[in-house]
SEVEXDO-425158 format. One record per residue: residue number from 1; residue in three letters; x, y, z negated of N, C-alpha, C, O in turn. Coordinates in pm, whole numbers. Example, Ala and Ser with C-alpha at 12.3 -4.5 7.8 and 13.67 -1.06 7.14 Angstrom:
seq | type | n_u | n_v | n_w | ca_u | ca_v | ca_w | c_u | c_v | c_w | o_u | o_v | o_w
1 | ALA | 1319 | -569 | -780 | 1230 | -450 | -780 | 1320 | -330 | -780 | 1424 | -332 | -846
2 | SER | 1285 | -225 | -708 | 1367 | -106 | -714 | 1290 | 3 | -787 | 1341 | 114 | -804
END
This chain:
seq | type | n_u | n_v | n_w | ca_u | ca_v | ca_w | c_u | c_v | c_w | o_u | o_v | o_w
1 | MET | 2908 | 1411 | 2512 | 2907 | 1427 | 2369 | 2863 | 1295 | 2307 | 2756 | 1245 | 2338
2 | MET | 2945 | 1239 | 2220 | 2912 | 1113 | 2156 | 2882 | 1136 | 2009 | 2956 | 1206 | 1940
3 | GLN | 2772 | 1077 | 1963 | 2739 | 1087 | 1822 | 2703 | 949 | 1770 | 2642 | 869 | 1840
4 | ASP | 2742 | 924 | 1647 | 2710 | 798 | 1581 | 2568 | 809 | 1527 | 2540 | 896 | 1444
5 | VAL | 2477 | 723 | 1574 | 2338 | 733 | 1534 | 2309 | 664 | 1402 | 2206 | 692 | 1340
6 | CYS | 2394 | 575 | 1356 | 2362 | 498 | 1236 | 2445 | 534 | 1114 | 2394 | 533 | 1002
7 | GLY | 2570 | 565 | 1132 | 2657 | 588 | 1018 | 2681 | 734 | 990 | 2633 | 821 | 1063
8 | SER | 2754 | 759 | 883 | 2782 | 897 | 846 | 2924 | 937 | 881 | 2967 | 1047 | 848
9 | VAL | 2996 | 851 | 946 | 3134 | 879 | 984 | 3134 | 975 | 1101 | 3063 | 954 | 1199
10 | PRO | 3215 | 1082 | 1093 | 3221 | 1174 | 1206 | 3272 | 1103 | 1331 | 3362 | 1019 | 1324
11 | VAL | 3214 | 1135 | 1443 | 3252 | 1077 | 1571 | 3312 | 1189 | 1656 | 3250 | 1294 | 1672
12 | PRO | 3432 | 1167 | 1711 | 3492 | 1274 | 1791 | 3412 | 1300 | 1918 | 3367 | 1208 | 1986
13 | ASP | 3395 | 1427 | 1949 | 3330 | 1468 | 2074 | 3442 | 1475 | 2177 | 3535 | 1555 | 2163
14 | THR | 3435 | 1392 | 2279 | 3543 | 1383 | 2376 | 3558 | 1509 | 2460 | 3665 | 1534 | 2514
15 | GLU | 3453 | 1589 | 2471 | 3461 | 1712 | 2550 | 3533 | 1824 | 2475 | 3613 | 1896 | 2534
16 | THR | 3506 | 1838 | 2345 | 3564 | 1949 | 2269 | 3676 | 1907 | 2177 | 3757 | 1990 | 2135
17 | GLY | 3683 | 1775 | 2144 | 3786 | 1728 | 2053 | 3747 | 1746 | 1906 | 3821 | 1701 | 1818
18 | ARG | 3635 | 1809 | 1879 | 3590 | 1829 | 1741 | 3504 | 1710 | 1698 | 3449 | 1638 | 1780
19 | SER | 3493 | 1692 | 1566 | 3411 | 1584 | 1512 | 3266 | 1630 | 1502 | 3237 | 1744 | 1466
20 | GLN | 3177 | 1540 | 1535 | 3033 | 1563 | 1523 | 2979 | 1468 | 1416 | 3016 | 1351 | 1412
21 | HIS | 2891 | 1518 | 1330 | 2828 | 1432 | 1231 | 2695 | 1383 | 1284 | 2630 | 1449 | 1364
22 | CYS | 2657 | 1268 | 1237 | 2533 | 1206 | 1279 | 2414 | 1292 | 1237 | 2401 | 1324 | 1119
23 | PRO | 2327 | 1332 | 1330 | 2212 | 1416 | 1295 | 2112 | 1343 | 1205 | 2046 | 1407 | 1122
24 | LEU | 2099 | 1213 | 1220 | 2009 | 1137 | 1135 | 2059 | 1139 | 992 | 1980 | 1158 | 899
25 | GLN | 2187 | 1122 | 972 | 2244 | 1125 | 838 | 2224 | 1261 | 774 | 2193 | 1270 | 655
26 | ALA | 2240 | 1367 | 850 | 2220 | 1502 | 797 | 2075 | 1522 | 754 | 2048 | 1582 | 650
27 | ALA | 1982 | 1474 | 834 | 1840 | 1488 | 801 | 1805 | 1409 | 675 | 1731 | 1457 | 590
28 | LEU | 1859 | 1288 | 663 | 1831 | 1206 | 546 | 1893 | 1263 | 420 | 1835 | 1250 | 312
29 | SER | 2007 | 1326 | 432 | 2074 | 1378 | 313 | 2003 | 1499 | 254 | 2026 | 1533 | 138
30 | THR | 1918 | 1566 | 331 | 1846 | 1682 | 278 | 1719 | 1643 | 204 | 1663 | 1724 | 131
31 | ARG | 1673 | 1519 | 221 | 1554 | 1472 | 151 | 1594 | 1409 | 19 | 1699 | 1345 | 9
32 | PRO | 1510 | 1425 | -83 | 1543 | 1363 | -211 | 1529 | 1211 | -203 | 1460 | 1158 | -116
33 | CYS | 1595 | 1143 | -293 | 1579 | 998 | -300 | 1495 | 964 | -423 | 1463 | 1052 | -503
34 | ILE | 1461 | 841 | -436 | 1370 | 795 | -541 | 1417 | 834 | -681 | 1335 | 867 | -766
35 | GLU | 1545 | 830 | -705 | 1598 | 856 | -839 | 1569 | 997 | -890 | 1580 | 1021 | -1010
36 | SER | 1532 | 1088 | -804 | 1507 | 1226 | -847 | 1367 | 1246 | -905 | 1330 | 1358 | -942
37 | TYR | 1287 | 1138 | -913 | 1151 | 1148 | -965 | 1136 | 1067 | -1094 | 1213 | 975 | -1121
38 | ASP | 1035 | 1104 | -1174 | 1011 | 1032 | -1299 | 950 | 894 | -1271 | 915 | 862 | -1157
39 | ASP | 938 | 814 | -1376 | 890 | 676 | -1362 | 750 | 670 | -1300 | 725 | 586 | -1213
40 | PHE | 661 | 757 | -1344 | 525 | 754 | -1291 | 525 | 779 | -1140 | 457 | 709 | -1065
41 | CYS | 600 | 879 | -1097 | 605 | 910 | -953 | 667 | 797 | -873 | 625 | 771 | -760
42 | ARG | 765 | 729 | -929 | 826 | 614 | -859 | 726 | 500 | -846 | 722 | 432 | -743
43 | VAL | 646 | 478 | -949 | 542 | 375 | -941 | 441 | 414 | -834 | 403 | 332 | -750
44 | ALA | 397 | 540 | -836 | 300 | 587 | -736 | 358 | 574 | -595 | 286 | 533 | -504
45 | LEU | 485 | 607 | -576 | 547 | 594 | -445 | 543 | 449 | -396 | 511 | 423 | -281
46 | SER | 577 | 357 | -484 | 572 | 215 | -445 | 430 | 175 | -407 | 410 | 102 | -310
47 | LEU | 332 | 222 | -482 | 193 | 191 | -448 | 156 | 249 | -313 | 92 | 182 | -232
48 | PHE | 196 | 374 | -287 | 170 | 435 | -155 | 229 | 348 | -45 | 166 | 327 | 59
49 | ARG | 349 | 297 | -67 | 415 | 217 | 35 | 344 | 84 | 57 | 328 | 41 | 172
50 | PHE | 302 | 18 | -50 | 227 | -107 | -34 | 95 | -81 | 36 | 55 | -158 | 124
51 | ILE | 27 | 25 | -1 | -101 | 60 | 61 | -81 | 97 | 208 | -160 | 58 | 294
52 | GLY | 24 | 173 | 235 | 56 | 208 | 374 | 84 | 84 | 457 | 42 | 75 | 572
53 | ALA | 155 | -13 | 399 | 183 | -138 | 469 | 54 | -216 | 493 | 39 | -281 | 596
54 | ALA | -37 | -211 | 397 | -165 | -280 | 414 | -243 | -221 | 530 | -300 | -294 | 611
55 | TYR | -246 | -89 | 540 | -314 | -25 | 653 | -244 | -54 | 785 | -309 | -77 | 886
56 | ALA | -112 | -54 | 783 | -37 | -76 | 907 | -48 | -219 | 958 | -53 | -241 | 1079
57 | THR | -51 | -316 | 866 | -48 | -455 | 909 | -183 | -525 | 898 | -208 | -625 | 966
58 | GLY | -270 | -473 | 813 | -397 | -539 | 789 | -384 | -661 | 699 | -479 | -737 | 684
59 | ALA | -267 | -679 | 640 | -242 | -797 | 555 | -290 | -773 | 413 | -255 | -673 | 350
60 | SER | -370 | -865 | 363 | -420 | -853 | 226 | -310 | -874 | 123 | -324 | -831 | 8
61 | ASP | -201 | -938 | 162 | -88 | -957 | 70 | -33 | -824 | 21 | 16 | -815 | -92
62 | CYS | -40 | -722 | 104 | 10 | -590 | 65 | -73 | -532 | -49 | -20 | -469 | -140
63 | TRP | -204 | -553 | -43 | -291 | -506 | -153 | -259 | -583 | -280 | -250 | -524 | -388
64 | GLU | -242 | -713 | -267 | -209 | -795 | -383 | -76 | -751 | -444 | -61 | -746 | -566
65 | ALA | 20 | -718 | -358 | 151 | -670 | -406 | 136 | -538 | -481 | 203 | -516 | -582
66 | ALA | 49 | -450 | -433 | 26 | -323 | -501 | -31 | -347 | -641 | 17 | -289 | -738
67 | TYR | -132 | -431 | -651 | -191 | -460 | -782 | -92 | -529 | -875 | -85 | -495 | -993
68 | ARG | -16 | -623 | -823 | 84 | -692 | -904 | 191 | -594 | -953 | 232 | -598 | -1069
69 | TYR | 235 | -506 | -864 | 337 | -408 | -901 | 285 | -316 | -1012 | 356 | -288 | -1108
70 | ALA | 161 | -269 | -998 | 102 | -181 | -1099 | 84 | -255 | -1231 | 105 | -198 | -1338
71 | ASP | 46 | -383 | -1224 | 31 | -463 | -1347 | 162 | -475 | -1422 | 164 | -478 | -1545
72 | GLU | 272 | -483 | -1349 | 403 | -504 | -1411 | 474 | -374 | -1449 | 576 | -377 | -1518
73 | ALA | 421 | -261 | -1405 | 485 | -132 | -1435 | 465 | -97 | -1582 | 356 | -116 | -1637
74 | PRO | 570 | -46 | -1648 | 556 | -9 | -1789 | 472 | 118 | -1806 | 469 | 204 | -1717
75 | ASP | 406 | 128 | -1917 | 331 | 248 | -1957 | 213 | 281 | -1867 | 172 | 397 | -1860
76 | ILE | 158 | 182 | -1798 | 39 | 203 | -1716 | -78 | 139 | -1791 | -82 | 18 | -1810
77 | ALA | -174 | 223 | -1835 | -286 | 174 | -1915 | -386 | 95 | -1832 | -435 | -9 | -1876
78 | ASP | -417 | 143 | -1712 | -518 | 78 | -1628 | -462 | 66 | -1487 | -477 | 156 | -1404
79 | SER | -397 | -46 | -1460 | -327 | -64 | -1333 | -424 | -67 | -1214 | -392 | -14 | -1108
80 | ALA | -540 | -128 | -1231 | -636 | -134 | -1121 | -686 | 6 | -1084 | -702 | 37 | -966
81 | LEU | -710 | 89 | -1184 | -753 | 227 | -1158 | -643 | 306 | -1089 | -671 | 386 | -999
82 | LEU | -519 | 284 | -1129 | -407 | 353 | -1064 | -399 | 317 | -916 | -381 | 406 | -832
83 | VAL | -411 | 189 | -883 | -407 | 147 | -743 | -525 | 207 | -667 | -510 | 254 | -555
84 | ALA | -642 | 206 | -729 | -761 | 263 | -663 | -744 | 412 | -635 | -782 | 460 | -529
85 | ARG | -687 | 484 | -730 | -667 | 628 | -709 | -560 | 656 | -604 | -573 | 750 | -526
86 | ALA | -454 | 576 | -602 | -352 | 592 | -497 | -413 | 561 | -361 | -387 | 632 | -263
87 | ALA | -493 | 456 | -355 | -558 | 419 | -228 | -656 | 527 | -183 | -665 | 557 | -64
88 | ALA | -729 | 585 | -278 | -824 | 692 | -243 | -751 | 811 | -182 | -797 | 868 | -84
89 | LEU | -637 | 848 | -240 | -560 | 960 | -186 | -508 | 927 | -46 | -518 | 1010 | 44
90 | VAL | -454 | 809 | -28 | -404 | 769 | 105 | -518 | 772 | 206 | -500 | 819 | 319
91 | ARG | -632 | 722 | 168 | -748 | 719 | 258 | -792 | 860 | 298 | -820 | 886 | 415
92 | ILE | -797 | 950 | 202 | -833 | 1089 | 231 | -731 | 1153 | 325 | -767 | 1220 | 421
93 | LEU | -603 | 1131 | 296 | -498 | 1189 | 379 | -500 | 1133 | 520 | -478 | 1206 | 617
94 | ARG | -525 | 1003 | 532 | -531 | 942 | 666 | -645 | 999 | 749 | -631 | 1016 | 870
95 | SER | -757 | 1030 | 685 | -872 | 1080 | 760 | -861 | 1229 | 790 | -931 | 1279 | 878
96 | GLY | -775 | 1300 | 719 | -767 | 1444 | 737 | -646 | 1493 | 815 | -620 | 1613 | 820
97 | ARG | -573 | 1401 | 874 | -451 | 1438 | 948 | -461 | 1393 | 1093 | -524 | 1292 | 1122
98 | PRO | -398 | 1467 | 1182 | -401 | 1428 | 1324 | -309 | 1310 | 1356 | -323 | 1248 | 1461
99 | CYS | -214 | 1279 | 1265 | -122 | 1168 | 1291 | -115 | 1078 | 1168 | -156 | 1117 | 1059
100 | GLU | -63 | 958 | 1188 | -51 | 861 | 1080 | 50 | 907 | 976 | 146 | 978 | 1008
101 | LEU | 29 | 867 | 852 | 128 | 889 | 748 | 246 | 794 | 772 | 227 | 682 | 819
102 | CYS | 364 | 839 | 740 | 483 | 757 | 758 | 533 | 711 | 621 | 573 | 792 | 537
103 | PHE | 530 | 579 | 600 | 579 | 521 | 476 | 699 | 432 | 505 | 701 | 358 | 603
104 | MET | 798 | 441 | 418 | 915 | 356 | 426 | 881 | 221 | 362 | 778 | 211 | 295
105 | PRO | 965 | 118 | 382 | 942 | -10 | 314 | 955 | 8 | 162 | 1028 | 96 | 117
106 | PRO | 885 | -73 | 84 | 887 | -58 | -62 | 1026 | -58 | -126 | 1046 | 7 | -228
107 | SER | 1120 | -128 | -69 | 1254 | -136 | -129 | 1346 | -21 | -90 | 1457 | -12 | -144
108 | CYS | 1305 | 65 | -1 | 1392 | 173 | 48 | 1414 | 279 | -59 | 1322 | 313 | -133
109 | ARG | 1535 | 330 | -68 | 1571 | 431 | -168 | 1545 | 573 | -118 | 1538 | 666 | -198
110 | ARG | 1530 | 591 | 12 | 1505 | 721 | 73 | 1357 | 743 | 92 | 1278 | 649 | 86
111 | LEU | 1320 | 867 | 114 | 1180 | 902 | 136 | 1159 | 955 | 276 | 1244 | 1027 | 330
112 | SER | 1047 | 919 | 336 | 1009 | 980 | 462 | 962 | 1122 | 432 | 944 | 1159 | 316
113 | LYS | 942 | 1200 | 535 | 893 | 1337 | 516 | 757 | 1335 | 447 | 732 | 1414 | 356
114 | ASP | 668 | 1245 | 490 | 535 | 1236 | 428 | 545 | 1194 | 281 | 473 | 1248 | 196
115 | GLU | 632 | 1100 | 252 | 649 | 1056 | 113 | 703 | 1169 | 26 | 661 | 1185 | -89
116 | ALA | 797 | 1245 | 78 | 851 | 1358 | 3 | 740 | 1459 | -27 | 736 | 1516 | -136
117 | GLU | 651 | 1482 | 68 | 539 | 1572 | 46 | 442 | 1516 | -59 | 392 | 1591 | -143
118 | LEU | 416 | 1387 | -54 | 330 | 1324 | -155 | 391 | 1337 | -294 | 320 | 1366 | -390
119 | MET | 520 | 1318 | -305 | 587 | 1331 | -434 | 582 | 1476 | -483 | 567 | 1502 | -602
120 | ARG | 594 | 1568 | -391 | 582 | 1710 | -425 | 442 | 1741 | -476 | 426 | 1814 | -574
121 | LEU | 340 | 1686 | -409 | 202 | 1705 | -454 | 183 | 1653 | -596 | 126 | 1721 | -681
122 | LEU | 233 | 1532 | -622 | 219 | 1474 | -755 | 292 | 1555 | -861 | 240 | 1578 | -970
123 | ALA | 413 | 1598 | -829 | 491 | 1677 | -925 | 421 | 1807 | -960 | 416 | 1845 | -1077
124 | VAL | 366 | 1876 | -861 | 295 | 2002 | -886 | 168 | 1975 | -967 | 138 | 2050 | -1060
125 | ALA | 95 | 1871 | -933 | -27 | 1837 | -1007 | 7 | 1803 | -1152 | -66 | 1843 | -1243
126 | ARG | 115 | 1732 | -1175 | 152 | 1694 | -1312 | 200 | 1813 | -1393 | 195 | 1811 | -1516
127 | ARG | 247 | 1918 | -1325 | 286 | 2042 | -1395 | 165 | 2133 | -1419 | 177 | 2239 | -1480
128 | LYS | 49 | 2089 | -1372 | -77 | 2163 | -1388 | -67 | 2304 | -1328 | -91 | 2403 | -1396
129 | GLN | -33 | 2309 | -1199 | -22 | 2433 | -1123 | -130 | 2434 | -1015 | -99 | 2409 | -899
130 | PRO | -257 | 2462 | -1050 | -367 | 2446 | -953 | -353 | 2532 | -828 | -380 | 2483 | -718
131 | GLY | -313 | 2657 | -840 | -298 | 2743 | -723 | -192 | 2691 | -628 | -212 | 2687 | -507
132 | GLU | -80 | 2652 | -684 | 30 | 2598 | -602 | -12 | 2466 | -538 | 19 | 2441 | -422
133 | LEU | -83 | 2381 | -613 | -128 | 2254 | -560 | -220 | 2273 | -441 | -203 | 2206 | -339
134 | GLN | -317 | 2362 | -451 | -409 | 2385 | -339 | -337 | 2437 | -217 | -372 | 2401 | -104
135 | SER | -236 | 2520 | -236 | -159 | 2572 | -124 | -84 | 2459 | -53 | -83 | 2452 | 70
136 | ILE | -21 | 2372 | -131 | 55 | 2261 | -72 | -39 | 2162 | -5 | -10 | 2114 | 105
137 | VAL | -151 | 2131 | -69 | -248 | 2039 | -11 | -298 | 2094 | 122 | -311 | 2019 | 219
138 | GLY | -325 | 2224 | 126 | -372 | 2287 | 250 | -275 | 2273 | 365 | -317 | 2264 | 481
139 | GLN | -145 | 2271 | 335 | -44 | 2255 | 439 | -31 | 2110 | 484 | 5 | 2083 | 598
140 | PHE | -61 | 2017 | 394 | -39 | 1874 | 419 | -160 | 1803 | 479 | -146 | 1704 | 550
141 | VAL | -279 | 1853 | 449 | -403 | 1788 | 490 | -475 | 1873 | 592 | -464 | 1996 | 592
142 | GLY | -548 | 1808 | 679 | -627 | 1878 | 779 | -741 | 1956 | 717 | -780 | 1933 | 603
143 | SER | -792 | 2047 | 792 | -901 | 2134 | 749 | -1023 | 2052 | 709 | -1059 | 1954 | 774
144 | GLY | -1085 | 2095 | 601 | -1206 | 2029 | 554 | -1182 | 1920 | 451 | -1277 | 1873 | 388
145 | LYS | -1059 | 1878 | 431 | -1027 | 1771 | 336 | -950 | 1821 | 214 | -911 | 1742 | 129
146 | GLU | -928 | 1952 | 207 | -844 | 2006 | 100 | -900 | 1978 | -39 | -827 | 1935 | -128
147 | ASP | -1031 | 2002 | -59 | -1091 | 1983 | -191 | -1085 | 1837 | -235 | -1048 | 1807 | -348
148 | ALA | -1120 | 1747 | -145 | -1116 | 1604 | -177 | -974 | 1559 | -207 | -951 | 1482 | -301
149 | ALA | -878 | 1605 | -129 | -738 | 1567 | -151 | -687 | 1624 | -283 | -614 | 1555 | -355
150 | THR | -724 | 1746 | -316 | -682 | 1807 | -443 | -738 | 1728 | -561 | -667 | 1701 | -657
151 | ARG | -866 | 1691 | -554 | -926 | 1611 | -661 | -856 | 1475 | -672 | -830 | 1427 | -782
152 | ALA | -826 | 1414 | -559 | -761 | 1283 | -559 | -620 | 1290 | -616 | -579 | 1202 | -692
153 | VAL | -545 | 1394 | -582 | -410 | 1411 | -635 | -416 | 1430 | -786 | -340 | 1367 | -859
154 | ASN | -507 | 1516 | -833 | -520 | 1539 | -976 | -562 | 1413 | -1051 | -509 | 1384 | -1158
155 | ALA | -654 | 1337 | -995 | -699 | 1213 | -1058 | -583 | 1115 | -1069 | -567 | 1049 | -1172
156 | LEU | -503 | 1103 | -963 | -390 | 1012 | -964 | -282 | 1061 | -1060 | -223 | 980 | -1133
157 | ALA | -255 | 1189 | -1062 | -148 | 1245 | -1143 | -168 | 1222 | -1293 | -72 | 1216 | -1370
158 | PHE | -293 | 1210 | -1334 | -321 | 1193 | -1477 | -391 | 1062 | -1508 | -469 | 1053 | -1603
159 | CYS | -362 | 961 | -1429 | -421 | 829 | -1449 | -351 | 757 | -1563 | -387 | 644 | -1596
END
């Protein structure tokens, strides 16, 4: 059975003669892309990605890029506070999960599973749905970190 791992073009299965679609492409097509979120959420996503890169590489340039990006974003009253709140949420999530968060590069148009969940958290918090937010946070964060993560999401959502 042959499948194309990178493209979306069907690849014929030599055993059955039928076309097989790339499983990676199918998985990516079910996740939302950046354009489906409002401006605030897109700014927050970029900050998450810069902060994630800072944790992954240890490079201070990533932090500087986050602050610069927030400074240049329209309609942000306090860019330093926004970066701090995004960083606080990432820090809480990193400490409350058994595995690392997965962030895509800042220029990527697609979202990782973790990023899609973060965007979902922000969207629910911005709609002011506390019961729904706590339920989602409980699924995304490890035990004992739910309250801190909920407070951090709410603080970020209304920064």
